[in-house]
C-alpha positions as CSV (number, residue, x, y, z in Angstrom):
1,M,-2.5,9.6,11.0
2,P,-2.9,12.1,8.1
3,S,-6.6,11.8,7.1
4,G,-7.6,10.6,3.5
5,Y,-6.6,10.9,0.4
6,R,-6.0,13.8,-1.8
7,Y,-5.7,13.2,-6.0
8,V,-3.6,16.1,-7.6
9,P,-2.9,15.4,-11.6
10,G,-0.1,17.3,-12.5
11,T,1.4,19.0,-9.4
12,R,4.7,19.2,-8.3
13,E,5.7,19.2,-4.6
14,T,8.9,19.7,-2.8
15,I,9.5,16.9,-0.5
16,G,10.3,18.2,3.2
17,G,9.3,21.7,2.6
18,P,11.5,24.7,1.6
19,S,14.8,23.0,2.2
20,G,14.1,19.7,0.9
21,V,15.7,18.2,4.0
22,L,13.9,16.7,6.9
23,D,15.0,17.3,10.3
24,P,17.2,14.2,11.2
25,L,15.9,14.1,14.5
26,E,12.6,13.4,13.1
27,G,13.9,10.2,11.4
28,G,13.4,12.0,7.6
29,L,15.4,11.4,4.5
30,A,17.5,14.0,2.7
31,A,15.2,14.8,-0.6
32,P,16.2,14.2,-3.9
33,G,14.5,17.4,-4.9
34,P,11.3,18.3,-6.4
35,V,8.9,15.2,-7.1
36,G,6.6,15.1,-9.9
37,A,2.7,13.7,-9.4
38,D,1.9,13.8,-12.8
39,S,0.5,10.4,-13.8
40,R,1.6,9.1,-10.6
41,G,1.9,11.3,-7.8
42,F,1.8,10.1,-4.0
43,A,0.0,7.3,-2.3
44,T,-1.2,7.3,1.5
45,Y,-3.3,5.1,3.5
46,T,-6.2,5.2,5.6
47,G,-8.2,1.8,6.5
48,S,-11.1,3.5,4.9
49,M,-10.0,3.8,1.7
50,G,-10.2,1.0,-0.9
51,V,-7.2,-0.3,-3.3
52,D,-8.1,1.7,-6.2
53,T,-7.4,5.0,-4.3
54,V,-4.2,3.7,-2.8
55,R,-3.0,3.2,-6.1
56,S,-4.4,6.1,-7.5
57,V,-1.6,8.4,-7.3
58,I,-2.1,11.0,-4.6
59,A,0.1,13.7,-3.5
60,K,2.0,13.9,-0.1
61,S,4.5,16.9,0.8
62,T,6.7,15.2,3.1
63,F,8.2,12.0,3.9
64,A,7.4,12.4,7.5
65,E,3.7,12.1,6.6
66,F,4.4,9.0,4.3
67,R,6.4,7.5,7.0
68,I,3.4,8.0,9.5
69,D,1.3,6.3,6.9
70,V,3.6,3.4,6.5
71,A,3.7,2.8,10.0
72,G,-0.1,3.2,10.5
73,F,-0.8,0.6,7.8
74,L,1.6,-1.8,9.5
75,A,0.3,-1.6,12.8
76,E,-3.1,-2.3,11.6
77,A,-1.8,-5.3,9.9
78,Q,-0.2,-6.5,13.1
79,D,-3.4,-6.1,15.0
80,T,-4.9,-8.7,12.5
81,A,-1.9,-11.1,12.4
82,D,-1.4,-10.9,8.7
83,T,2.1,-9.9,8.7
84,C,5.4,-12.0,8.2
85,P,8.3,-11.7,10.5
86,A,11.6,-9.8,9.2
87,Y,13.8,-12.3,8.1
88,G,16.7,-10.7,6.3
89,A,17.8,-11.3,2.6
90,I,16.5,-14.9,2.3
91,L,13.4,-16.4,2.8
92,P,13.6,-19.4,5.4
93,P,11.8,-22.5,4.1
94,N,9.5,-22.4,7.4
95,L,8.0,-19.1,6.7
96,H,7.5,-19.6,3.0
97,H,3.6,-19.7,3.5
98,Q,3.4,-16.9,5.6
99,A,5.5,-14.5,3.4
100,M,3.2,-15.4,0.7
101,H,0.1,-14.5,2.5
102,W,2.1,-11.2,3.4
103,Q,2.8,-10.2,0.0
104,R,-0.7,-10.9,-1.2
105,Y,-2.4,-9.0,1.9
106,C,-0.1,-5.8,1.1
107,Y,-1.0,-5.9,-2.6
108,D,-4.5,-6.2,-2.3
109,R,-4.2,-3.1,-0.2
110,G,-1.9,-0.8,-2.6
111,W,0.9,-1.5,-0.7
112,A,3.4,-3.7,-2.7
113,G,6.0,-2.3,-4.8
114,V,6.6,1.3,-3.4
115,H,8.4,2.7,-6.1
116,W,7.1,0.2,-8.6
117,P,5.1,2.1,-11.7
118,A,1.5,2.2,-10.9
119,E,0.7,0.4,-14.4
120,H,2.5,-2.9,-13.2
121,G,0.6,-2.7,-9.7
122,G,3.2,-0.7,-7.5
123,M,2.5,2.8,-5.8
124,G,4.5,4.9,-8.3
125,L,6.7,6.5,-6.0
126,T,10.6,6.8,-5.4
127,R,13.3,5.0,-4.2
128,A,13.7,7.2,-1.3
129,H,9.6,6.3,-0.3
130,N,11.0,2.9,-0.8
131,L,13.6,3.2,1.9
132,V,11.1,4.9,4.3
133,W,9.2,1.7,3.9
134,H,11.8,-0.8,4.6
135,E,13.2,1.1,8.0
136,E,9.5,1.1,9.3
137,C,9.4,-2.5,8.5
138,A,12.3,-3.1,10.1
139,K,11.2,-1.0,13.2
140,A,8.0,-3.1,13.0
141,E,9.8,-6.4,12.7
142,V,7.8,-7.2,9.5
143,A,9.3,-8.5,6.2
144,P,9.0,-5.7,3.5
145,Y,8.4,-8.1,0.7
146,L,7.9,-11.7,-0.2
147,N,11.4,-12.1,-1.4
148,L,14.3,-10.2,-2.9
149,Q,14.8,-12.1,-5.5
150,G,11.5,-11.4,-7.3
151,I,10.6,-7.5,-5.7
152,V,14.3,-6.5,-6.2
153,L,16.1,-8.6,-8.8
154,A,13.8,-10.1,-11.3
155,G,11.1,-7.0,-11.0
156,E,13.6,-4.5,-11.7
157,A,15.5,-6.4,-14.4
158,I,12.4,-7.0,-16.3
159,M,11.6,-3.3,-15.8
160,R,14.9,-2.4,-17.3
161,A,15.0,-4.7,-20.2
162,G,11.7,-6.9,-20.7
163,T,9.4,-6.6,-23.7
164,A,6.0,-5.1,-23.2
165,E,4.6,-8.9,-23.3
166,Q,7.3,-9.8,-20.4
167,R,6.3,-7.1,-18.3
168,E,2.6,-7.8,-18.4
169,R,2.9,-11.5,-18.0
170,F,5.6,-11.1,-15.0
171,L,5.4,-7.9,-13.2
172,R,1.9,-7.8,-11.7
173,P,1.9,-11.5,-10.8
174,T,5.6,-11.0,-9.0
175,L,3.8,-8.3,-6.9
176,S,0.8,-10.3,-6.0
177,N,2.8,-13.6,-5.0
178,E,1.5,-15.5,-7.7
179,I,4.9,-16.1,-9.2
180,L,8.1,-16.7,-6.7
181,W,11.7,-16.2,-7.9
182,C,15.0,-17.3,-7.2
183,Q,18.4,-16.1,-8.8
184,L,20.5,-18.9,-10.9
185,F,23.6,-16.8,-11.5
186,S,26.5,-18.7,-9.0
187,E,28.2,-21.8,-10.3
188,P,30.7,-24.1,-8.5
189,E,33.5,-22.5,-10.2
190,A,31.7,-19.1,-10.8
191,G,30.9,-17.3,-7.9
192,S,32.8,-13.9,-7.4
193,D,34.1,-14.3,-10.9
194,L,30.9,-14.6,-12.4
195,G,32.0,-14.1,-15.8
196,S,33.5,-17.5,-15.7
197,L,30.3,-19.4,-15.5
198,R,30.1,-22.6,-17.7
199,S,26.3,-23.2,-17.9
200,S,25.3,-23.1,-21.7
201,A,22.3,-22.0,-23.4
202,L,22.8,-23.3,-27.1
203,I,20.4,-21.7,-29.9
204,D,18.3,-24.6,-31.0
205,G,15.7,-23.4,-33.5
206,G,13.4,-21.1,-31.4
207,H,14.6,-22.7,-28.3
208,F,17.7,-22.6,-26.0
209,R,19.3,-25.9,-25.1
210,L,20.2,-25.2,-21.6
211,N,23.0,-27.6,-19.9
212,G,24.8,-27.0,-16.7
213,Q,24.9,-26.2,-12.6
214,K,24.2,-23.7,-10.5
215,V,24.6,-23.3,-6.6
216,W,23.6,-21.4,-3.9
217,S,20.4,-20.4,-5.3
218,S,17.9,-19.1,-2.4
219,N,14.3,-20.7,-2.5
220,A,14.9,-22.2,-5.5
221,Q,12.7,-25.4,-4.1
222,F,9.8,-23.1,-4.2
223,A,10.2,-21.0,-7.2
224,Q,8.0,-20.7,-10.3
225,Y,10.8,-19.1,-12.2
226,G,14.5,-18.5,-12.1
227,I,16.5,-15.3,-13.4
228,L,19.3,-17.2,-15.2
229,L,22.8,-16.3,-16.7
230,A,23.8,-18.7,-19.2
231,R,27.0,-18.6,-21.9
232,T,25.1,-18.4,-25.3
233,G,28.3,-17.0,-27.1
234,F,31.3,-19.3,-27.4
235,D,33.7,-17.5,-29.5
236,Q,33.5,-13.9,-27.9
237,A,35.1,-12.5,-24.5
238,K,33.8,-13.9,-21.4
239,H,31.6,-11.4,-20.4
240,K,30.1,-10.6,-23.7
241,G,29.0,-14.2,-24.6
242,I,26.2,-14.2,-21.4
243,S,22.5,-14.0,-22.1
244,F,20.0,-13.4,-19.4
245,L,16.9,-15.9,-19.4
246,L,13.7,-16.1,-17.5
247,L,13.4,-19.6,-16.9
248,D,10.2,-21.8,-16.2
249,M,11.5,-24.1,-13.3
250,A,8.5,-26.4,-14.3
251,L,10.7,-27.2,-17.5
252,P,11.5,-31.1,-17.8
253,G,15.3,-31.5,-17.1
254,I,15.6,-29.1,-14.1
255,E,16.3,-30.7,-10.8
256,V,16.7,-28.9,-7.4
257,R,18.6,-30.1,-4.5
258,P,18.2,-28.1,-1.2
259,I,21.5,-27.6,0.7
260,K,21.3,-28.0,4.6
261,Q,23.1,-25.2,6.4
262,M,24.8,-25.1,9.9
263,T,21.9,-23.6,11.0
264,G,19.8,-26.7,10.3
265,D,17.7,-24.6,7.5
266,A,17.9,-25.4,3.7
267,E,17.6,-21.9,2.3
268,F,19.9,-22.7,-0.7
269,C,20.0,-25.1,-3.4
270,E,22.1,-26.8,-6.3
271,V,20.1,-26.5,-9.7
272,F,20.9,-28.8,-12.4
273,F,19.9,-28.5,-16.2
274,D,20.3,-31.5,-18.4
275,E,19.0,-30.8,-22.1
276,V,16.6,-28.2,-20.7
277,L,14.6,-26.7,-23.6
278,V,13.9,-23.2,-22.8
279,P,11.6,-21.3,-25.3
280,G,13.3,-18.5,-27.1
281,D,10.8,-15.8,-25.6
282,A,12.6,-16.3,-22.4
283,L,15.2,-14.2,-23.3
284,L,15.2,-10.8,-21.2
285,G,17.3,-8.2,-23.4
286,E,19.4,-8.5,-26.0
287,L,21.3,-12.2,-27.1
288,H,24.8,-12.1,-25.6
289,G,23.7,-8.9,-23.8
290,G,23.0,-10.2,-20.2
291,W,26.1,-9.5,-18.4
292,A,25.7,-5.4,-18.3
293,L,22.0,-6.3,-17.3
294,A,23.3,-8.6,-14.5
295,M,25.8,-6.1,-13.1
296,A,22.7,-3.6,-13.0
297,V,20.9,-5.9,-11.2
298,L,23.4,-6.6,-8.8
299,E,23.7,-3.0,-8.1
300,D,20.2,-2.9,-7.2
301,E,20.6,-5.8,-4.9
302,R,23.5,-4.3,-3.0
303,G,22.2,-1.0,-2.6
304,G,19.1,-2.4,-1.0
305,A,21.2,-4.2,1.7
306,G,22.0,-0.5,3.2
307,A,19.9,1.6,5.8
308,A,17.2,-0.6,6.1
309,G,18.9,-3.3,7.6
310,V,20.7,-1.0,9.7
311,V,17.4,-0.4,11.3
312,S,17.3,-3.7,12.7
313,L,20.6,-3.9,13.5
314,Q,20.1,-0.8,16.0
315,R,16.8,-2.7,17.3
316,R,19.4,-5.8,18.4
317,L,22.1,-3.4,19.7
318,E,19.6,-1.7,22.1
319,A,18.3,-5.4,22.9
320,M,22.1,-6.4,23.4
321,R,22.4,-3.4,25.7
322,N,19.3,-4.2,27.7
323,R,20.4,-7.8,28.1
324,A,24.1,-7.6,28.9
325,T,25.2,-7.1,32.5
326,N,28.3,-5.7,33.9
327,L,29.9,-5.0,30.4
328,G,33.6,-4.5,30.5
329,D,35.6,-1.7,28.9
330,V,36.4,-3.5,25.7
331,E,32.5,-4.8,25.4
332,R,31.4,-1.3,25.8
333,Q,33.7,-0.1,23.1
334,Q,32.5,-2.8,20.5
335,L,29.0,-1.8,21.0
336,T,29.7,2.0,20.7
337,D,32.1,0.9,17.5
338,L,29.1,-0.9,16.0
339,V,26.3,1.8,16.8
340,S,28.7,4.5,15.2
341,R,29.4,2.6,11.9
342,G,25.6,1.8,11.9
343,R,24.6,5.6,11.7
344,A,27.5,6.3,9.1
345,L,25.7,3.7,7.0
346,Q,22.3,5.0,7.5
347,S,23.5,8.5,7.0
348,L,25.1,7.3,3.6
349,M,22.1,6.0,2.6
350,E,19.8,8.8,3.5
351,L,22.2,11.5,1.7
352,H,23.5,9.1,-1.5
353,G,21.2,6.0,-1.7
354,E,20.0,6.9,-5.3
355,D,23.9,6.9,-6.5
356,P,25.0,3.6,-8.2
357,K,28.3,4.1,-7.1
358,I,27.4,3.6,-3.5
359,A,26.1,0.3,-3.8
360,P,29.4,-1.5,-3.3
361,V,29.9,0.7,-0.5
362,A,26.9,-0.3,1.5
363,K,27.1,-3.8,0.7
364,L,30.7,-3.8,2.4
365,M,29.6,-1.6,5.2
366,N,26.6,-3.6,5.6
367,S,27.9,-7.0,5.4
368,E,30.9,-6.4,7.5
369,L,28.7,-4.6,10.1
370,G,26.2,-7.8,10.6
371,Y,29.5,-10.1,10.4
372,D,30.8,-8.1,13.4
373,E,27.6,-7.4,15.2
374,A,26.6,-11.2,15.3
375,R,30.3,-12.0,16.9
376,V,29.8,-9.4,19.5
377,E,26.1,-10.5,20.5
378,A,27.3,-13.7,20.7
379,T,30.2,-12.5,23.0
380,T,28.4,-10.2,25.3
381,Q,25.7,-12.9,26.0
382,G,28.2,-15.5,26.8
383,A,27.0,-19.0,27.5
384,G,23.2,-17.9,27.2
385,A,24.0,-17.2,23.5
386,M,23.6,-21.1,23.1
387,L,19.9,-20.6,24.2
388,D,19.0,-17.8,22.0
389,G,17.9,-19.3,19.0
390,D,18.1,-16.2,16.9
391,A,21.6,-15.0,18.3
392,T,23.0,-18.6,17.3
393,D,21.5,-18.6,13.8
394,R,22.9,-15.1,13.5
395,F,26.4,-16.4,14.8
396,L,26.6,-19.2,12.3
397,Y,25.1,-17.4,9.5
398,A,27.9,-14.5,10.2
399,P,30.7,-15.6,7.8
400,G,28.2,-16.0,4.7
401,M,27.6,-12.2,4.9
402,R,31.0,-11.7,3.7
403,I,30.5,-13.8,0.7
404,A,26.6,-13.5,-0.2
405,G,25.7,-11.2,-3.0
406,G,29.8,-10.7,-3.8
407,T,32.5,-11.0,-1.4
408,S,33.7,-8.0,0.8
409,E,37.1,-8.4,-1.2
410,I,35.3,-8.2,-4.5
411,Q,33.6,-5.2,-3.3
412,R,36.8,-3.3,-2.3
413,N,38.0,-4.2,-5.6
414,I,35.0,-2.3,-7.0
415,I,35.3,0.3,-5.0
416,G,38.9,1.2,-5.6
417,E,38.3,0.6,-9.2
418,R,34.8,2.0,-10.3
419,V,34.4,4.7,-7.2
420,L,38.1,5.9,-6.4
421,G,39.0,5.6,-9.7
422,L,42.4,3.7,-8.8
423,P,44.5,1.7,-11.1
424,R,43.0,-1.9,-11.8
425,E,44.5,-4.9,-10.0
426,P,46.5,-7.3,-12.2
427,R,44.8,-10.2,-13.2
428,S,46.1,-13.6,-14.5
429,S,44.1,-12.9,-17.6
430,D,46.2,-9.9,-18.3
431,S,49.4,-11.6,-18.8
């Protein structure tokens, strides 16, 4: 492991050496070009250094060195049994307390929020460094954070549009595990067509009077706060009358009902609002301007579903190859297809992961790949799959991967219209 830390204020380092690109056989990423350390820099880890030093902004010249530091930190944490097992995008209820402990462990040692600004408790690095963190966590089979809804969705939204008071109030407590978030977007009649949502937040003096229902809200039974979309303007086009609220889940009038899934878990919830008085300072961004912010947040979510997940997939594929015996030509071709698609997705994210247009492509590829992998895994194991709890859970959960976060059909429309520039698909509202 590279030793110690260096604080280099105001320097500029080129990631990956003169070419700016690491050897792909080394597992590195294509660099985005020169990266300035200025007031942030690059943080690296050794066990002998304190938290303040880690969060102080230190320079490292390559992703490869950062990758080694991440692996060292994770190995030490695993030795002391302080980690939380990797669990995918949704925190299972049985891992709630373990994930809370792991998030705090990372925060206390300066390893939470890799690409978050240092002033909010993060490491002040780049999204490319964050991808390295996710990949190394996947290799170690360790969760990269407490929950996606807080670190990726709520945190990114508040950094984009929050007031100084909102950033001070929510960002650091989110990284330190003091606040657990849920997402309150989808409704029974507004899932993929999110603009059709009906939950209302009428302006009532200095408050919003909230009524309605949300569904498929992950971890709402544990959350202290939720990011909520509600209709505040009723005389505007459907996408222009929506506001983004930071909802205190302890307010009177909120009822949370967990939904039991085929797997036996209850990761999702229904949430009901009955005359909930929400303080006016819960508004994030502009009144009636929540749609654009929500779309930006969803792009963060979809983009985050890319290459890091591929590492976990590749580990499962290797395990499948090791377990399977007497594979026929069909099964062998299926495994080859999955590995090839996984490498293609990983390369796409490494080369173009910072491009927001890639987000729906990554989401579509990841969802379809995960769905097919679960089915092939069950097929190659045969009857033995029924004895493998993880494989069974993945098989039962697989259809939901093509729905959660935006259906595969919706992603194809987005890619066609926004990425390829194809003519817009006719909609009923056009007639």
